[in-house]
C-alpha positions as CSV (number, residue, x, y, z in Angstrom):
1,M,94.6,179.4,85.8
2,R,98.1,180.9,85.7
3,T,100.8,179.3,87.6
4,D,102.6,181.4,90.1
5,P,106.7,181.6,90.0
6,D,106.7,181.8,93.6
7,A,105.5,178.3,93.9
8,V,106.9,176.4,91.1
9,L,110.2,177.8,92.7
10,L,109.6,176.7,96.3
11,G,108.3,173.3,94.8
12,A,111.4,172.7,92.8
13,S,113.5,173.7,95.9
14,L,111.9,171.1,98.0
15,A,112.3,168.6,95.6
16,F,116.0,169.6,95.4
17,A,116.1,169.1,99.1
18,G,114.1,165.5,98.9
19,A,116.8,164.6,96.1
20,A,119.8,165.7,98.6
21,L,118.1,163.7,101.7
22,L,117.8,160.7,99.3
23,G,121.4,161.1,98.6
24,S,122.9,161.7,101.9
25,V,120.7,158.4,102.7
26,V,122.5,156.2,99.8
27,A,125.8,157.7,100.3
28,I,126.0,156.8,103.9
29,R,124.3,153.4,103.1
30,D,127.0,152.4,100.1
31,Q,129.7,154.4,101.7
32,L,130.2,157.0,99.0
33,P,132.2,160.1,100.2
34,G,132.6,163.3,98.2
35,E,135.6,163.3,96.3
36,P,134.6,166.0,94.0
37,L,137.8,166.7,91.0
38,G,139.4,163.7,93.1
39,V,140.1,165.6,96.0
40,G,138.9,164.1,99.3
41,I,138.7,164.8,103.3
42,P,139.7,162.6,106.3
43,L,136.3,162.1,107.6
44,S,133.7,159.2,107.4
45,V,131.1,160.1,104.9
46,T,128.1,160.4,108.0
47,A,130.8,163.2,109.2
48,G,131.5,164.8,106.0
49,L,128.0,165.3,105.5
50,L,127.3,167.0,108.7
51,A,130.3,169.6,108.1
52,G,128.9,170.3,104.9
53,W,131.0,168.4,102.3
54,G,128.6,166.7,100.7
55,A,129.0,162.8,99.8
56,A,129.3,161.3,96.0
57,V,125.2,161.5,95.5
58,A,124.3,164.2,97.6
59,A,124.9,167.9,97.6
60,P,126.2,169.2,100.6
61,W,123.2,170.6,103.3
62,P,123.9,174.0,102.9
63,M,123.1,174.2,99.5
64,P,118.9,172.4,99.8
65,V,118.7,174.5,102.7
66,A,119.7,178.0,100.9
67,A,117.6,177.0,97.9
68,V,114.3,176.5,100.0
69,T,115.0,179.1,102.7
70,T,115.2,181.8,99.3
71,A,112.3,180.1,97.6
72,A,110.3,180.6,100.4
73,M,111.3,183.9,101.2
74,T,109.7,185.4,97.9
75,R,106.4,184.7,99.4
76,R,106.7,187.4,101.7
77,R,108.7,190.2,99.8
78,E,108.4,192.7,96.9
79,P,108.6,190.8,93.1
80,S,112.6,190.4,92.8
81,A,114.9,188.3,90.4
82,R,117.3,187.5,92.9
83,P,115.7,184.5,94.4
84,G,115.1,182.6,91.0
85,A,119.0,183.9,90.3
86,V,120.3,182.1,93.4
87,C,118.3,178.9,92.7
88,A,119.0,178.7,89.3
89,A,122.8,179.0,90.2
90,I,122.6,176.3,93.2
91,G,120.9,173.7,90.7
92,L,123.8,174.3,87.9
93,G,126.2,173.8,90.9
94,C,124.8,170.5,91.8
95,I,124.9,169.5,88.4
96,V,128.3,170.3,88.0
97,G,129.1,169.0,91.1
98,T,127.7,165.8,90.3
99,F,129.6,165.3,87.5
100,I,133.0,166.1,88.8
101,E,132.5,163.0,91.1
102,P,134.2,160.5,90.1
103,V,131.4,157.9,90.9
104,S,129.6,159.7,88.1
105,R,131.7,158.6,85.4
106,R,131.9,154.7,86.9
107,P,128.5,154.1,85.9
108,R,129.0,150.3,86.1
109,S,130.2,150.3,89.9
110,W,126.6,151.8,90.8
111,S,124.1,150.0,92.9
112,P,120.5,150.6,92.2
113,A,120.0,153.1,94.7
114,T,122.9,155.0,93.7
115,R,121.7,155.1,90.4
116,L,118.5,156.6,91.8
117,A,120.4,159.0,93.9
118,I,122.3,160.4,90.7
119,S,119.2,160.7,88.8
120,A,116.9,162.4,91.6
121,N,120.0,164.6,92.3
122,L,120.0,165.6,88.4
123,S,115.9,165.7,87.7
124,A,115.9,167.9,90.8
125,S,118.8,170.1,89.9
126,A,117.3,170.9,86.4
127,A,114.0,171.4,87.8
128,L,116.0,174.2,90.3
129,V,117.5,175.7,87.2
130,G,114.5,175.9,85.4
131,A,112.4,177.0,88.0
132,G,114.9,179.7,89.2
133,A,115.3,180.8,85.2
134,W,111.2,181.1,85.2
135,H,111.0,183.1,88.5
136,W,113.9,185.4,87.7
137,A,112.0,186.2,83.9
138,A,108.8,186.8,85.6
139,A,109.9,189.0,88.2
140,R,111.9,191.1,85.5
141,R,108.5,191.5,83.9
142,R,106.5,192.2,86.7
143,H,109.2,194.9,87.9
144,R,109.1,196.5,84.5
145,D,105.3,196.5,84.2
146,L,105.1,198.2,87.5
147,I,107.5,200.9,86.2
148,A,105.4,201.1,83.2
149,A,102.3,201.8,84.9
């Protein structure tokens, strides 16, 4: 049985969206605003999330929306390496974003929910990077095989 790279990419993007949702709930509950590299905005955590800024433990909503949309579109298109590359880049961006948040460098301040949100965020982001890279490589192989045939 072969695993379908499109389905794996979609599953990883849905897990990423779920982690972002979990992080958003935790950020609102624990009042953890997004402050990448110490830069904040004068909005409440809820308003910042709705505006697409994100939060200390949640990716900005455009990232999971873009990942899920990109992965879902792979089922309707010719094989392309682009969706895998886009999703891998989003996952890498989220990993970097997590590490540049001040709360990530203060583990003693984490509630159990914050610890769960950060762990889920990093795990889902890593899965998105891996699925994206695998999808990218598989699409390039399929494209090469079509040209050779």
